[in-house]
C-alpha positions as CSV (number, residue, x, y, z in Angstrom):
1,M,-43.0,61.1,-63.7
2,P,-41.3,64.5,-63.4
3,A,-39.4,66.0,-66.3
4,P,-35.7,66.1,-65.2
5,S,-33.2,64.3,-67.3
6,V,-32.9,60.7,-66.5
7,A,-29.1,61.0,-66.5
8,S,-29.2,63.5,-63.5
9,E,-29.9,62.9,-59.9
10,P,-33.0,64.9,-58.8
11,E,-33.8,66.3,-55.4
12,S,-34.6,63.3,-53.2
13,C,-37.8,62.4,-51.4
14,P,-38.7,59.3,-49.3
15,R,-40.7,57.4,-51.9
16,S,-43.6,58.0,-54.1
17,L,-46.6,56.1,-55.6
18,V,-44.7,56.1,-58.9
19,A,-41.0,56.0,-57.9
20,S,-38.9,56.7,-54.9
21,R,-36.0,59.2,-55.5
22,R,-34.0,59.2,-52.3
23,R,-30.3,58.9,-53.0
24,L,-30.9,57.0,-56.2
25,P,-30.1,58.2,-59.7
26,W,-33.3,58.4,-61.8
27,V,-31.9,55.6,-64.0
28,T,-32.0,53.1,-61.2
29,L,-35.5,53.8,-60.1
30,L,-37.0,50.7,-61.7
31,S,-40.7,50.0,-61.7
32,L,-41.5,46.4,-61.2
33,C,-40.2,43.9,-63.4
34,L,-38.7,42.0,-65.9
35,S,-35.9,42.9,-68.2
36,T,-32.6,44.7,-68.3
37,A,-32.3,47.6,-70.6
38,A,-31.2,45.2,-73.2
39,G,-34.3,43.2,-72.6
40,A,-33.0,40.4,-70.4
41,Q,-35.6,38.6,-68.4
42,A,-35.9,36.6,-65.3
43,P,-38.6,34.1,-64.2
44,D,-42.0,35.7,-64.3
45,G,-40.3,38.8,-65.5
46,G,-38.0,39.8,-62.6
47,V,-35.0,42.0,-62.8
48,P,-31.9,39.8,-63.0
49,A,-29.7,40.8,-60.1
50,E,-26.6,39.7,-61.7
51,E,-26.9,42.3,-64.4
52,G,-27.2,45.3,-62.1
53,P,-28.9,48.6,-63.0
54,P,-29.6,49.3,-66.7
55,P,-27.7,51.8,-68.7
56,A,-28.5,55.5,-68.3
57,G,-31.8,56.7,-69.7
58,T,-33.8,53.6,-69.1
59,V,-35.9,51.9,-66.5
60,I,-37.5,48.5,-66.2
61,T,-41.3,48.7,-66.1
62,G,-44.3,46.5,-65.5
63,T,-44.6,46.4,-69.2
64,R,-41.5,44.1,-69.3
65,L,-39.6,46.5,-71.5
66,P,-37.0,49.1,-70.7
67,R,-38.4,52.6,-70.7
68,P,-37.3,56.1,-69.7
69,I,-38.4,56.7,-66.1
70,R,-40.6,59.6,-67.1
71,D,-42.6,57.2,-69.2
72,V,-43.4,54.7,-66.4
73,P,-47.1,53.8,-67.2
74,A,-48.1,52.0,-64.0
75,T,-48.6,53.1,-60.4
76,T,-45.4,51.9,-58.7
77,V,-43.8,52.3,-55.3
78,V,-40.1,51.9,-54.9
79,I,-38.3,51.7,-51.5
80,P,-34.6,52.2,-52.2
81,R,-31.6,51.0,-50.3
82,A,-31.2,54.2,-48.4
83,E,-34.7,54.0,-47.0
84,I,-34.3,50.3,-46.2
85,E,-31.3,51.2,-44.0
86,R,-33.0,54.1,-42.3
87,S,-36.3,52.3,-41.6
88,P,-37.1,51.8,-37.9
89,T,-38.7,48.4,-38.8
90,L,-36.9,45.1,-38.0
91,T,-38.6,42.7,-40.3
92,Q,-39.3,42.9,-44.1
93,D,-43.1,42.6,-43.8
94,A,-43.1,45.5,-41.3
95,L,-41.1,47.5,-43.8
96,V,-43.5,46.8,-46.6
97,R,-46.5,47.6,-44.4
98,T,-45.3,51.2,-44.1
99,L,-46.9,51.6,-47.5
100,P,-50.5,52.4,-46.9
101,S,-51.7,50.2,-49.8
102,A,-49.8,47.1,-48.5
103,A,-51.0,44.9,-45.6
104,T,-50.5,41.5,-44.2
105,F,-53.1,39.1,-42.7
106,R,-54.1,40.5,-39.3
107,R,-51.9,43.1,-37.7
108,T,-49.2,40.8,-36.4
109,P,-45.6,41.0,-37.7
110,S,-43.6,37.9,-38.8
111,L,-41.6,38.3,-35.5
112,V,-44.4,36.6,-33.7
113,S,-46.8,35.5,-36.5
114,D,-47.3,31.9,-37.6
115,P,-45.6,31.4,-41.0
116,T,-49.0,30.5,-42.6
117,A,-50.3,34.0,-41.8
118,Q,-47.4,35.8,-43.5
119,G,-49.0,36.7,-46.8
120,I,-49.6,40.2,-48.4
121,N,-52.5,42.0,-50.0
122,L,-52.5,45.2,-51.9
123,R,-55.3,47.8,-52.0
124,G,-57.5,45.7,-49.7
125,L,-58.1,42.8,-52.0
126,A,-59.7,40.4,-49.6
127,P,-56.9,39.6,-47.2
128,S,-56.6,36.2,-45.7
129,G,-53.9,33.9,-44.6
130,V,-52.7,33.6,-48.2
131,A,-51.0,36.2,-50.4
132,R,-53.1,37.7,-53.1
133,S,-50.1,39.3,-54.6
134,L,-47.0,37.7,-56.2
135,V,-43.7,38.3,-54.4
136,L,-40.5,37.9,-56.4
137,L,-36.9,37.9,-55.5
138,D,-35.0,39.0,-58.6
139,G,-37.8,37.6,-60.7
140,I,-38.1,34.3,-59.0
141,P,-41.4,33.6,-57.1
142,V,-40.9,33.3,-53.4
143,N,-44.5,32.6,-52.5
144,D,-44.8,29.2,-50.7
145,P,-45.7,26.5,-53.3
146,F,-48.2,24.8,-50.9
147,G,-50.0,27.8,-49.4
148,G,-48.9,30.9,-51.2
149,W,-47.5,32.3,-47.9
150,V,-44.5,34.5,-47.9
151,F,-41.7,33.7,-45.4
152,W,-40.6,37.3,-45.0
153,R,-37.8,36.4,-42.7
154,S,-36.1,34.3,-45.4
155,L,-35.4,37.5,-47.4
156,P,-32.4,39.2,-45.8
157,R,-32.6,43.0,-45.7
158,L,-28.8,43.6,-46.0
159,G,-28.8,42.0,-49.5
160,L,-31.5,44.2,-51.0
161,E,-31.0,47.1,-53.3
162,R,-34.6,48.1,-53.3
163,I,-38.2,46.9,-53.0
164,E,-40.7,47.6,-55.8
165,V,-44.5,47.4,-55.5
166,V,-47.1,47.5,-58.3
167,P,-50.5,47.4,-56.6
168,S,-52.8,46.5,-59.5
169,G,-53.8,43.3,-61.2
170,G,-50.8,41.8,-63.0
171,S,-51.9,38.4,-64.3
172,A,-51.6,39.6,-67.9
173,L,-47.8,39.3,-67.4
174,Y,-47.4,37.1,-64.4
175,G,-50.3,34.7,-64.3
176,S,-51.8,33.2,-61.1
177,G,-50.7,34.8,-57.9
178,A,-50.5,38.4,-59.3
179,L,-54.3,39.0,-58.8
180,G,-53.6,42.0,-56.5
181,G,-50.3,43.1,-57.9
182,V,-46.6,42.3,-57.6
183,V,-44.0,43.0,-55.0
184,Q,-40.4,42.5,-56.1
185,L,-37.2,42.5,-54.0
186,I,-34.1,43.3,-56.0
187,S,-30.7,42.1,-54.8
188,R,-27.7,44.4,-54.5
189,P,-25.5,44.1,-57.6
190,I,-22.1,42.4,-57.2
191,A,-19.5,45.0,-57.9
192,G,-16.0,44.0,-56.9
193,P,-14.9,43.4,-53.3
194,D,-17.4,44.4,-50.8
195,L,-18.1,43.6,-47.1
196,A,-21.1,44.9,-45.0
197,A,-22.5,43.9,-41.7
198,D,-25.2,44.8,-39.1
199,L,-25.1,43.9,-35.4
200,A,-27.9,44.9,-33.0
201,F,-29.4,44.1,-29.6
202,G,-32.7,45.2,-28.2
203,N,-35.4,44.7,-25.6
204,L,-37.5,41.5,-25.7
205,D,-34.0,39.9,-25.6
206,T,-33.7,40.5,-29.3
207,G,-30.4,39.9,-31.1
208,F,-29.7,40.5,-34.7
209,F,-26.7,39.8,-37.0
210,A,-26.4,40.1,-40.7
211,A,-23.4,40.1,-43.0
212,R,-22.8,40.2,-46.8
213,G,-19.5,39.6,-48.7
214,A,-19.0,39.9,-52.5
215,D,-16.0,39.8,-54.8
216,S,-15.2,39.3,-58.5
217,W,-12.5,37.4,-60.3
218,G,-12.3,38.5,-63.9
219,A,-15.6,37.5,-65.6
220,V,-16.8,35.6,-62.5
221,R,-18.6,37.4,-59.6
222,A,-20.0,35.9,-56.3
223,S,-21.7,37.0,-53.2
224,L,-22.6,35.3,-49.9
225,E,-25.0,36.7,-47.2
226,T,-26.3,35.5,-43.9
227,E,-28.8,36.8,-41.3
228,V,-29.6,35.5,-37.8
229,L,-32.3,36.8,-35.5
230,T,-33.5,35.7,-32.1
231,S,-36.2,37.2,-29.9
232,D,-38.2,36.3,-26.8
233,G,-41.2,38.1,-28.4
234,Y,-44.0,39.4,-26.2
235,P,-47.3,38.0,-24.6
236,L,-49.9,37.9,-27.4
237,V,-53.1,37.4,-25.4
238,V,-54.7,40.5,-23.9
239,A,-54.3,40.8,-20.1
240,P,-57.9,40.2,-19.1
241,Q,-58.0,36.9,-21.0
242,R,-54.5,35.8,-20.2
243,G,-54.0,32.6,-18.2
244,P,-51.2,30.6,-16.6
245,I,-50.3,28.9,-19.8
246,D,-49.7,32.2,-21.7
247,T,-46.1,33.3,-22.1
248,A,-44.1,35.3,-24.5
249,T,-43.6,34.3,-28.2
250,P,-39.9,33.4,-28.7
251,S,-38.7,32.9,-32.2
252,N,-35.5,32.6,-34.2
253,H,-34.4,32.3,-37.8
254,A,-31.2,31.8,-39.8
255,V,-30.6,32.5,-43.5
256,L,-27.6,31.6,-45.8
257,N,-27.7,32.7,-49.5
258,G,-25.1,32.5,-52.2
259,R,-25.0,33.8,-55.8
260,V,-22.5,33.3,-58.7
261,E,-22.5,35.1,-62.0
262,S,-20.3,34.8,-65.1
263,D,-20.1,36.7,-68.4
264,V,-19.2,34.0,-70.8
265,S,-19.0,36.5,-73.6
266,D,-20.4,39.9,-74.5
267,A,-23.6,38.2,-75.6
268,L,-24.0,35.4,-73.1
269,S,-24.2,35.5,-69.3
270,L,-24.9,32.7,-66.8
271,S,-26.0,32.8,-63.2
272,A,-26.8,30.5,-60.3
273,R,-28.0,30.9,-56.8
274,A,-28.9,28.7,-53.8
275,G,-30.0,29.3,-50.2
276,L,-31.1,27.8,-46.9
277,F,-33.6,29.0,-44.4
278,R,-34.8,27.9,-41.0
279,E,-37.4,29.5,-38.7
280,N,-38.8,28.5,-35.3
281,Q,-41.9,30.1,-33.8
282,N,-43.8,29.8,-30.6
283,G,-47.4,31.1,-30.5
284,G,-47.4,32.0,-26.9
285,T,-48.1,28.6,-25.2
286,R,-46.0,25.5,-24.8
287,F,-47.9,23.4,-27.3
288,T,-48.4,26.2,-30.0
289,T,-45.4,26.1,-32.2
290,A,-44.4,26.3,-35.9
291,R,-41.2,25.5,-37.8
292,V,-40.1,26.0,-41.4
293,E,-37.1,24.6,-43.2
294,L,-36.4,25.2,-46.9
295,A,-33.7,25.1,-49.5
296,H,-34.0,27.0,-52.8
297,F,-32.0,27.1,-56.0
298,G,-32.0,28.8,-59.4
299,A,-30.0,29.1,-62.6
300,G,-30.3,31.3,-65.6
301,A,-28.9,32.0,-69.0
302,R,-29.3,35.2,-71.1
303,L,-28.4,35.6,-74.7
304,R,-28.4,39.1,-76.3
305,T,-28.4,39.5,-80.1
306,E,-28.7,42.6,-82.2
307,A,-30.8,41.1,-84.9
308,R,-33.1,38.8,-83.0
309,G,-33.4,40.5,-79.6
310,T,-32.8,38.9,-76.2
311,F,-33.6,35.4,-75.0
312,A,-33.7,34.5,-71.3
313,L,-34.1,31.1,-69.8
314,D,-34.5,30.6,-66.0
315,L,-34.9,27.5,-63.9
316,Y,-35.8,27.5,-60.2
317,G,-37.2,25.3,-57.4
318,R,-37.4,24.7,-53.7
319,I,-37.8,21.9,-51.2
320,Q,-39.4,22.7,-47.8
321,R,-41.1,21.4,-44.8
322,F,-43.5,23.2,-42.5
323,E,-44.4,21.7,-39.1
324,Q,-47.1,23.1,-36.8
325,Q,-48.3,22.0,-33.3
326,R,-51.7,23.1,-32.0
327,A,-53.0,23.2,-28.4
328,R,-56.3,22.4,-26.8
329,V,-56.7,25.2,-24.2
330,A,-58.9,25.1,-21.1
331,Q,-61.6,27.8,-21.1
332,D,-59.9,29.7,-18.3
333,R,-56.5,29.2,-20.0
334,S,-55.1,27.5,-16.9
335,S,-54.0,24.3,-18.8
336,E,-53.4,23.0,-22.3
337,T,-52.8,19.7,-24.1
338,T,-51.7,18.9,-27.6
339,A,-54.6,19.0,-29.9
340,A,-52.9,18.2,-33.2
341,S,-49.6,18.3,-35.0
342,Q,-49.1,18.9,-38.7
343,D,-46.3,18.0,-41.0
344,V,-46.5,19.7,-44.5
345,P,-43.6,18.8,-46.9
346,A,-43.8,20.6,-50.2
347,D,-41.7,21.2,-53.3
348,D,-41.9,23.1,-56.6
349,Q,-40.0,23.4,-59.8
350,G,-40.4,26.1,-62.5
351,L,-39.0,27.5,-65.7
352,S,-39.4,30.7,-67.7
353,L,-38.4,31.5,-71.3
354,V,-38.8,35.1,-72.4
355,W,-38.0,36.8,-75.7
356,T,-37.7,40.5,-76.1
357,A,-37.7,41.6,-79.7
358,P,-35.7,44.6,-81.1
359,S,-37.8,47.7,-81.2
360,T,-39.6,48.4,-84.5
361,T,-40.9,51.6,-86.0
362,W,-44.4,51.6,-87.6
363,G,-46.5,54.6,-86.9
364,G,-44.5,55.1,-83.8
365,T,-42.2,52.8,-81.8
366,H,-43.2,49.3,-80.8
367,G,-41.6,47.1,-78.1
368,F,-42.7,43.5,-78.4
369,T,-42.2,40.8,-75.7
370,A,-43.4,37.2,-75.5
371,G,-42.8,34.5,-73.0
372,L,-43.7,31.0,-71.7
373,D,-43.4,29.6,-68.2
374,A,-44.4,26.5,-66.3
375,R,-44.5,25.4,-62.7
376,R,-45.1,22.2,-60.8
377,M,-46.2,22.4,-57.1
378,A,-46.8,19.4,-54.8
379,G,-47.4,19.0,-51.1
380,T,-49.2,17.0,-48.5
381,S,-50.6,18.0,-45.1
382,E,-50.3,15.1,-42.6
383,E,-52.2,15.9,-39.4
384,H,-52.1,13.8,-36.2
385,L,-55.0,14.5,-33.9
386,F,-55.2,13.9,-30.2
387,P,-58.9,13.9,-29.1
388,P,-59.5,14.4,-25.3
389,E,-61.9,11.5,-25.1
390,P,-61.4,9.3,-28.1
391,T,-64.1,7.0,-29.3
392,P,-63.9,4.3,-32.1
393,A,-65.1,7.0,-34.6
394,S,-62.5,9.6,-33.5
395,T,-60.1,10.8,-36.2
396,L,-56.4,10.1,-35.3
397,L,-54.8,10.9,-38.6
398,R,-55.9,13.1,-41.5
399,A,-53.6,13.4,-44.5
400,A,-54.5,15.3,-47.7
401,G,-52.6,16.8,-50.6
402,G,-52.0,16.8,-54.3
403,T,-50.2,18.3,-57.2
404,Q,-50.8,21.5,-59.1
405,L,-49.5,21.9,-62.6
406,S,-49.6,25.3,-64.3
407,G,-48.3,27.0,-67.4
408,G,-48.9,30.1,-69.4
409,G,-47.8,32.3,-72.3
410,F,-48.1,36.0,-72.9
411,V,-47.6,38.6,-75.6
412,Q,-47.3,42.3,-75.2
413,D,-46.8,45.4,-77.3
414,L,-45.7,48.7,-75.9
415,Y,-46.6,51.4,-78.5
416,T,-45.1,54.8,-78.2
417,V,-47.2,57.0,-80.4
418,S,-45.2,60.2,-79.5
419,P,-43.2,61.4,-76.6
420,A,-46.5,62.6,-75.0
421,L,-48.5,59.4,-75.6
422,E,-47.8,55.8,-74.9
423,L,-50.1,52.8,-75.1
424,S,-49.6,49.3,-73.9
425,A,-51.5,46.0,-74.5
426,A,-50.8,42.6,-73.0
427,L,-52.6,39.3,-73.2
428,R,-51.9,36.0,-71.4
429,L,-53.4,32.5,-71.4
430,D,-53.0,30.3,-68.3
431,L,-53.9,26.7,-67.8
432,W,-53.6,24.8,-64.5
433,R,-54.6,21.3,-63.3
434,N,-55.1,20.0,-59.8
435,T,-54.3,16.3,-59.9
436,Q,-53.4,13.4,-57.6
437,G,-55.6,14.9,-54.8
438,E,-56.5,12.5,-52.0
439,Q,-57.5,12.5,-48.4
440,R,-56.8,9.7,-46.0
441,V,-58.5,9.5,-42.6
442,E,-57.6,7.0,-39.9
443,R,-60.1,6.4,-37.0
444,A,-59.3,5.2,-33.5
445,S,-61.1,1.9,-34.4
446,G,-58.3,1.2,-37.0
447,A,-60.6,1.9,-39.9
448,V,-59.0,3.8,-42.8
449,E,-61.1,5.9,-45.2
450,T,-59.5,7.1,-48.5
451,T,-61.2,9.8,-50.5
452,P,-59.7,10.6,-53.9
453,F,-60.5,14.0,-55.4
454,D,-61.3,14.3,-59.1
455,S,-58.6,16.0,-61.2
456,R,-59.7,19.4,-62.3
457,T,-58.5,21.7,-65.1
458,E,-59.2,25.4,-65.5
459,Q,-57.9,28.1,-67.8
460,Q,-57.9,31.9,-67.8
461,L,-57.4,34.6,-70.4
462,S,-56.0,37.8,-68.8
463,P,-55.8,41.0,-70.8
464,R,-54.4,44.4,-69.8
465,L,-54.6,47.8,-71.5
466,G,-52.7,50.9,-70.4
467,L,-52.2,54.5,-71.3
468,R,-49.7,57.2,-70.3
469,L,-50.2,60.8,-71.4
470,R,-48.0,63.8,-70.7
471,P,-49.8,67.0,-71.8
472,A,-47.1,69.0,-70.1
473,K,-43.6,68.3,-68.6
474,W,-44.9,68.7,-65.1
475,L,-48.0,66.6,-65.5
476,A,-48.5,62.9,-66.2
477,L,-51.8,61.0,-66.5
478,R,-52.1,57.3,-66.3
479,A,-54.9,54.8,-66.7
480,S,-55.2,51.0,-67.2
481,G,-57.8,48.3,-67.2
482,Y,-57.1,44.6,-66.5
483,R,-58.4,41.1,-65.7
484,A,-56.6,39.0,-63.2
485,F,-57.0,35.7,-61.3
486,R,-55.6,33.4,-58.6
487,A,-56.0,29.7,-58.6
488,P,-56.7,28.1,-55.2
489,T,-53.6,26.8,-53.4
490,L,-53.0,23.3,-52.3
491,N,-53.4,24.6,-48.7
492,E,-56.9,26.0,-49.4
493,L,-57.9,22.8,-51.2
494,Y,-56.7,20.3,-48.7
495,R,-55.3,21.7,-45.4
496,P,-57.5,22.6,-42.4
497,F,-56.1,25.1,-39.9
498,Q,-56.8,26.5,-36.5
499,V,-56.2,30.0,-35.0
500,G,-57.0,30.4,-31.3
501,T,-60.2,28.3,-30.8
502,V,-61.4,28.6,-34.3
503,L,-61.0,25.6,-36.7
504,T,-61.4,26.3,-40.4
505,A,-61.9,23.4,-42.9
506,A,-60.4,23.0,-46.3
507,N,-62.5,22.7,-49.5
508,A,-61.3,20.6,-52.5
509,S,-64.1,22.0,-54.6
510,L,-62.8,25.6,-54.7
511,R,-62.6,27.5,-58.0
512,A,-60.2,30.2,-59.0
513,E,-61.0,33.7,-58.0
514,R,-61.1,36.3,-60.7
515,L,-60.8,40.1,-60.8
516,W,-61.9,42.9,-63.1
517,G,-60.3,46.2,-62.4
518,A,-59.3,49.6,-63.5
519,E,-57.3,52.5,-62.2
520,A,-56.6,56.1,-63.2
521,G,-54.4,58.8,-61.7
522,L,-52.3,61.8,-62.2
523,E,-49.0,63.1,-60.9
524,A,-48.0,66.8,-60.8
525,E,-44.7,68.3,-59.8
526,S,-43.9,71.9,-58.9
527,P,-40.5,73.5,-59.3
528,R,-40.2,73.8,-55.5
529,G,-39.6,70.1,-54.9
530,L,-43.3,69.3,-54.2
531,T,-44.9,66.3,-56.0
532,A,-48.5,65.3,-55.6
533,R,-50.2,62.1,-56.8
534,V,-53.7,60.8,-56.8
535,T,-54.9,57.4,-58.1
536,G,-58.4,56.0,-58.0
537,F,-59.1,52.3,-58.4
538,W,-62.1,50.0,-58.8
539,N,-62.0,46.2,-58.6
540,V,-64.7,43.6,-58.7
541,L,-63.6,40.3,-57.2
542,D,-65.6,37.2,-58.3
543,D,-65.6,33.9,-56.4
544,A,-63.2,35.3,-53.7
545,I,-61.8,32.5,-51.6
546,T,-62.5,33.4,-48.0
547,N,-63.2,31.8,-44.6
548,V,-67.0,31.7,-44.1
549,T,-68.7,31.1,-40.8
550,L,-70.9,28.0,-41.0
551,A,-74.5,27.8,-39.7
552,E,-73.6,24.5,-38.0
553,P,-70.2,23.1,-37.1
554,L,-68.8,20.2,-39.1
555,P,-68.3,16.8,-37.5
556,D,-64.7,17.5,-36.8
557,G,-65.6,20.7,-35.0
558,A,-64.8,23.2,-37.7
559,T,-66.9,26.3,-37.5
560,R,-65.6,27.9,-40.6
561,R,-64.8,26.7,-44.1
562,R,-63.0,28.1,-47.1
563,E,-65.6,29.0,-49.8
564,N,-65.9,30.9,-53.0
565,L,-67.7,33.9,-51.5
566,G,-69.6,35.3,-54.5
567,R,-68.6,38.8,-55.4
568,A,-66.9,41.7,-53.6
569,R,-66.4,45.3,-54.8
570,V,-63.1,46.9,-53.7
571,R,-62.8,50.5,-54.7
572,G,-60.7,53.3,-53.3
573,V,-58.2,56.2,-53.6
574,E,-54.5,56.5,-53.1
575,A,-53.0,59.9,-52.5
576,G,-49.4,60.9,-51.9
577,L,-47.5,64.1,-51.3
578,D,-43.7,64.2,-51.4
579,W,-41.8,67.4,-50.4
580,R,-38.2,68.2,-50.5
581,L,-38.2,71.0,-47.8
582,S,-34.5,71.6,-48.0
583,R,-31.2,69.7,-48.7
584,Q,-31.5,67.9,-45.3
585,W,-35.3,67.6,-44.8
586,T,-37.7,65.4,-46.8
587,A,-41.3,64.5,-46.0
588,L,-43.9,62.1,-47.3
589,L,-47.6,62.0,-46.6
590,A,-49.5,59.0,-48.0
591,Y,-53.1,57.8,-47.6
592,T,-55.2,55.0,-48.9
593,F,-58.9,54.7,-48.6
594,V,-60.5,51.3,-49.5
595,D,-64.2,50.4,-49.6
596,P,-64.2,46.5,-49.5
597,T,-67.8,45.4,-49.6
598,V,-69.5,42.1,-50.3
599,T,-72.1,42.6,-53.1
600,L,-73.1,39.0,-53.8
601,A,-73.1,35.9,-51.6
602,P,-75.3,33.0,-52.9
603,G,-76.7,31.0,-50.0
604,Q,-75.5,33.5,-47.4
605,P,-77.5,36.8,-48.0
606,E,-76.5,38.0,-44.5
607,L,-73.0,38.7,-45.8
608,V,-74.2,41.2,-48.5
609,G,-73.2,44.7,-47.6
610,K,-70.6,43.5,-45.1
611,Q,-67.1,44.8,-45.0
612,L,-64.4,42.2,-46.0
613,A,-62.7,40.8,-42.9
614,Q,-59.2,42.1,-42.0
615,D,-59.7,45.1,-44.3
616,P,-59.5,48.6,-42.7
617,R,-61.0,51.4,-44.8
618,H,-58.3,53.9,-43.8
619,R,-54.5,53.6,-43.7
620,G,-52.0,56.4,-43.7
621,T,-48.3,57.1,-43.3
622,A,-46.3,60.2,-42.6
623,I,-42.5,60.0,-42.8
624,F,-40.0,62.8,-42.0
625,T,-36.3,62.4,-42.5
626,F,-33.3,64.7,-41.6
627,D,-30.1,63.7,-43.3
628,E,-26.9,65.5,-42.6
629,P,-23.9,63.2,-42.8
630,S,-21.7,65.5,-40.8
631,L,-24.2,65.4,-37.9
632,F,-26.7,62.5,-37.9
633,T,-29.6,61.0,-39.9
634,T,-33.0,60.4,-38.3
635,T,-36.3,59.2,-39.5
636,V,-39.7,59.6,-37.7
637,Q,-42.7,57.9,-39.1
638,L,-46.4,57.8,-38.1
639,R,-48.5,54.9,-39.1
640,V,-52.3,55.1,-38.8
641,T,-54.7,52.2,-39.4
642,G,-58.5,52.5,-39.2
643,P,-61.0,50.1,-37.6
644,Q,-61.6,46.6,-39.1
645,Y,-63.4,43.4,-38.5
646,E,-61.9,40.0,-37.7
647,D,-64.7,38.0,-39.2
648,D,-66.9,37.9,-42.3
649,L,-70.1,38.6,-40.3
650,N,-68.6,41.9,-39.0
651,E,-69.3,40.9,-35.4
652,R,-65.7,41.0,-34.0
653,G,-64.6,44.6,-34.5
654,M,-61.1,45.9,-33.8
655,G,-60.5,49.6,-33.3
656,G,-58.0,51.7,-35.2
657,Y,-54.6,52.7,-33.9
658,A,-51.7,55.0,-34.5
659,V,-48.1,54.3,-33.7
660,V,-44.8,56.3,-34.0
661,D,-41.5,54.8,-35.0
662,V,-38.1,56.5,-34.8
663,A,-34.6,55.6,-36.1
664,A,-31.3,57.5,-35.9
665,S,-27.7,56.9,-37.0
666,R,-24.4,58.6,-36.5
667,H,-21.2,58.0,-38.3
668,L,-18.4,57.1,-35.9
669,F,-15.2,56.5,-38.0
670,W,-14.0,54.7,-41.1
671,K,-17.0,52.8,-42.5
672,L,-18.7,52.3,-39.1
673,D,-22.0,53.8,-38.0
674,L,-23.9,53.7,-34.7
675,F,-27.7,53.4,-35.1
676,A,-30.8,53.0,-32.9
677,A,-34.4,52.3,-33.7
678,V,-37.7,52.2,-31.8
679,E,-41.0,50.8,-33.1
680,N,-44.2,51.8,-31.3
681,L,-42.3,54.6,-29.4
682,F,-45.3,55.3,-27.1
683,D,-46.1,51.7,-26.4
684,R,-49.5,51.9,-27.9
685,E,-51.6,48.8,-27.2
686,Y,-54.0,47.6,-29.9
687,L,-55.7,44.5,-31.1
688,A,-54.1,42.3,-33.8
689,G,-56.7,39.5,-33.9
690,R,-59.9,38.2,-32.4
691,A,-59.9,34.5,-33.4
692,G,-61.5,33.0,-30.3
693,V,-59.0,34.9,-28.1
694,D,-58.0,38.6,-28.4
695,T,-54.4,39.1,-29.3
696,L,-52.1,42.2,-29.3
697,G,-50.0,44.0,-31.8
698,P,-46.3,44.6,-31.0
699,P,-45.4,46.7,-28.0
700,L,-42.5,49.1,-27.8
701,M,-39.5,47.4,-29.5
702,A,-36.1,49.2,-29.3
703,R,-32.7,48.2,-30.5
704,V,-29.2,49.7,-30.8
705,G,-26.3,48.5,-33.0
706,L,-23.4,49.0,-35.2
707,R,-23.4,49.0,-39.0
708,L,-20.4,48.4,-41.2
709,R,-21.0,49.9,-44.6
710,G,-19.5,48.4,-47.7
711,V,-15.7,48.0,-47.3
712,P,-13.8,47.6,-50.6
């Protein structure tokens, strides 16, 4: 990181591959993770929102220990509150995707995407309909317990202080799910009376409302936030293939979250939170729908002692239901009938206990952290099938599910040899067990077939080593090596799914996928407000879980099945250039190159040398911002994505595209601003998917609205 004092506010820039600096004091630019400056921890290491920013001179890093920002050892991206407000994007996943190293499955935003396709991958690590990166909200995992999906629309933007992204294997601290890295959303701190709101309307009959209120009463603080969005969407199917059944993709969602905090004493603090979320989606035809309903809760206690360090206990859980309806479509898309309906109830419960020891001096300074966590996830997929011409052998009901138990413990030492040199070492052991797995099939004849799946137990040891060297105040060098993993989800083990006309079968025999990786990079800053960064990375992914095209369809018509692929090599380079041109003008140029290639595929040699599906080699972003409060604020961003393939055989290609987004705001009076935003300003048409039918990415989407800033 650059050399300026952490207690001062440097010249701003949009964001960087190490830390964003726009309108944030250096002390609040927190790299991902887990403790407060005093060492407080949240589940899986998240920043406890109730404790707010750490004291001056410290940051919270991926090492789970507070460190000066100049000593951040990991490549990290931070999108601060100011950028969140200025972004032209409407949904959270679209905002995160402005980072070239971040992508979701296919190119379709959550505004029209089925919830089961709302994952995230970082640095091109084998994207699929499941997230290969852990997503946290104030340290609590928000990945769906059944499928690992991320319901992005359940995370209200108005309540966020910043978004932090660490795009490298994080299993040494976070366990399963952090194979490709960690994304954390940090809630705004509760500081006295506060009221904020957004109201907007746009084309596609889009309406948006969000509000947040907070207040404090002595040692007790509370906040309540809500968000409601409705939209008619747009026609997904390309015009040449579109038929009478194809319409737009209406959707809506509603969120209500509450949080309470209390400082029982100077040493002990308590917190609790709860929330409700509902989302309805239509996939573009009458019988292609999806619905999500969930409730989540959490509670935490943090005890700080001078002699023994800090102890943090967190409990969390959720109850949810996902419903999906699939259609059988005529070849000319002139008619459709219901093909199947799925009901997927799921729940999870988890806890985390983390101890941060007082720093010790022995040949330098050591910061020691240790923790334990456990999680139970359970769910069942019940699928009713409606064959067009049923026979006695036809399947009418297929139900499958089970329970996954996981637990792990980690230790870590952050060793500061000198102000110029810092070393870190972490080691974690994880165990997980798939149990109570079963599939029940009912035939039209009345016959019932029950197939129990054997319980399976696996374990994983995940190390990570890191180094940060500052040979000069203007130059920082960073390097790390790591091993990471991801256990197969209940969805991959038990639930088949269909996109377009392509049916993909589950596989109860899947093993965990494992990753070896390394990265190295440098950051240099000039006195003229110019900062440049380059990071190279190399990952080898073994037993990657992916959707493989079968030589012959299965009896139920599935043409693909989830398989452990073999091995893939994912290597590349990230580069970024931040420039403070003047007090009003800032610019960011960022580019990511990824070479995702299959290197080993036992039994399927035709896949060797192929590019991983849904993985473009080139992604880039250019963002320019003009900020003059007495006049107006405007942001223009260019997003470029290179060609990619829909399938593992690299037969269904999709060309690259470039889109321009614009946002502007003008202060009216008091705390009220007028704003407008346009995504895909030039209405660029491009493919989002080719799963049996070609689908489109979002067209021009414009909205205008009023924003009420915090009112004390």
